[in-house]
C-alpha positions as MATLAB code, in Angstrom:
seq = 'MITVLLTAAGVVLLAAGPVMVAQGLLGRHNVTRELTHQKIAFPPGGLPAPLARYADAPVRTGIQARAYSDLIAGHVAKATGGRTYAEIAQECMTAGRDDERLERLRQTAFMGQTLRGALLGAYQAWQVTALVIGLGALVALVGLVFLALAAHLG';
ca = [
      -7.689  138.069  -45.685;
     -10.498  139.499  -43.523;
     -12.911  139.153  -46.427;
     -12.090  135.450  -46.761;
     -12.565  134.899  -43.016;
     -15.876  136.774  -42.985;
     -17.065  134.833  -46.027;
     -16.051  131.473  -44.533;
     -17.641  132.282  -41.178;
     -20.764  133.593  -42.918;
     -21.156  130.448  -45.003;
     -20.684  128.176  -41.971;
     -23.155  130.157  -39.859;
     -25.649  130.415  -42.699;
     -25.502  126.642  -43.119;
     -25.687  125.920  -39.367;
     -28.698  128.159  -38.696;
     -31.265  126.234  -40.751;
     -29.932  122.930  -39.393;
     -30.510  124.202  -35.849;
     -33.994  125.429  -36.716;
     -34.828  122.082  -38.331;
     -33.549  120.165  -35.298;
     -35.597  122.367  -32.982;
     -38.725  121.802  -35.043;
     -38.035  118.059  -35.126;
     -37.684  118.090  -31.337;
     -41.028  119.869  -31.003;
     -42.627  117.303  -33.280;
     -41.190  114.483  -31.140;
     -42.495  116.022  -27.904;
     -45.935  116.470  -29.477;
     -45.933  112.909  -30.831;
     -44.970  111.405  -27.462;
     -47.524  113.448  -25.548;
     -50.228  112.563  -28.099;
     -49.432  108.832  -27.762;
     -50.013  109.092  -24.015;
     -53.615  110.234  -24.644;
     -53.561  112.616  -21.690;
     -56.453  115.060  -21.569;
     -57.653  117.598  -19.060;
     -60.984  116.844  -17.421;
     -63.960  118.682  -18.928;
     -64.645  120.611  -15.739;
     -63.700  121.203  -12.163;
     -60.292  122.647  -12.985;
     -58.671  125.349  -10.857;
     -59.206  128.829  -12.325;
     -55.673  129.165  -13.803;
     -56.189  125.895  -15.722;
     -59.815  126.401  -16.780;
     -58.821  127.285  -20.355;
     -57.511  123.729  -20.767;
     -60.840  122.047  -19.959;
     -61.306  118.896  -22.072;
     -58.143  119.681  -24.101;
     -55.633  116.971  -25.006;
     -52.065  117.480  -23.767;
     -49.925  117.946  -26.878;
     -47.495  120.767  -26.102;
     -44.898  121.418  -23.454;
     -46.968  124.285  -22.110;
     -49.963  121.966  -21.685;
     -47.716  119.319  -20.087;
     -46.604  121.843  -17.483;
     -50.196  122.865  -16.819;
     -51.210  119.222  -16.384;
     -48.271  118.684  -14.022;
     -49.610  121.606  -11.975;
     -52.982  119.847  -11.848;
     -51.294  116.677  -10.611;
     -49.334  118.675   -8.026;
     -52.574  120.061   -6.638;
     -54.153  116.619   -6.442;
     -51.104  115.089   -4.773;
     -50.851  117.949   -2.273;
     -54.529  117.531   -1.410;
     -54.184  113.752   -1.019;
     -51.036  113.970    1.107;
     -51.959  117.000    3.162;
     -49.088  118.880    1.542;
     -46.482  116.318    2.558;
     -43.794  115.226    0.123;
     -43.088  111.660   -0.939;
     -39.932  111.696    1.188;
     -41.867  112.751    4.280;
     -44.487  110.054    3.770;
     -41.842  107.411    3.041;
     -40.138  108.329    6.311;
     -43.462  107.967    8.136;
     -43.893  104.525    6.526;
     -40.472  103.407    7.702;
     -41.143  104.701   11.188;
     -44.478  102.865   11.253;
     -42.782   99.680   10.068;
     -44.841   99.542    6.859;
     -47.762   98.052    8.764;
     -50.078  100.994    8.127;
     -51.950  100.197    4.891;
     -53.427  103.687    4.610;
     -49.969  105.245    4.910;
     -48.553  102.754    2.392;
     -51.286  103.645   -0.138;
     -50.586  107.331    0.472;
     -46.877  106.716   -0.157;
     -47.705  105.034   -3.464;
     -50.040  107.872   -4.432;
     -47.342  110.445   -3.711;
     -44.753  108.402   -5.611;
     -46.922  107.922   -8.700;
     -48.078  111.539   -8.699;
     -44.574  112.923   -8.391;
     -43.267  110.514  -11.037;
     -45.979  111.536  -13.513;
     -45.394  115.172  -12.675;
     -41.650  114.769  -13.272;
     -42.235  113.157  -16.669;
     -44.559  115.973  -17.722;
     -42.100  118.591  -16.516;
     -39.422  116.840  -18.567;
     -41.627  117.264  -21.646;
     -42.053  120.943  -20.750;
     -38.300  121.409  -20.413;
     -37.699  119.682  -23.751;
     -40.287  121.996  -25.311;
     -38.463  125.025  -23.901;
     -35.099  123.765  -25.183;
     -36.562  123.368  -28.679;
     -37.692  127.002  -28.567;
     -34.157  128.011  -27.620;
     -32.619  125.946  -30.422;
     -35.035  127.387  -32.996;
     -34.333  130.935  -31.842;
     -30.577  130.451  -31.758;
     -30.676  128.841  -35.194;
     -32.444  131.873  -36.611;
     -29.933  134.168  -34.906;
     -26.961  132.148  -36.181;
     -28.327  132.317  -39.742;
     -28.847  136.067  -39.407;
     -25.268  136.570  -38.172;
     -24.092  134.485  -41.122;
     -25.975  136.768  -43.513;
     -24.464  139.832  -41.837;
     -20.967  138.379  -42.177;
     -21.545  137.643  -45.868;
     -22.922  141.139  -46.469;
     -19.962  142.653  -44.645;
     -17.532  140.539  -46.675;
     -19.247  141.630  -49.908;
     -19.092  145.259  -48.808;
     -15.372  145.008  -47.933;
     -14.480  142.928  -50.981;
];
């Protein structure tokens, strides 16, 4: 009875593992395709030291998307004096939306944070695909172990 259970579990896990790996790889391909379609590229120079290795590189991976979001965060912080969108929006409401400079700053903060959020979403998707690929490989390995154990016991 235990041999049958080990064999059944092994077969199911061995079948599920490659499916998970394939889905993870497909997810990575989709993230890369979407980032490539956006035609985002790092500037050729003037990058902060931690991002210098990305100079003139297109954004095609989740890791690059996160790095570019960091670049945007720096630009937004510089433009807003470190204030958040919510803080600037509150200032706009207090000023009655009559201050054009403050209104432009609010829009800059909003657009920057929105772009940053989208890029961080791509980074998170990239990380999830790595998890799915790794778990798929582990599931397949456990399936092989179960089958080997069943063969040994049978």
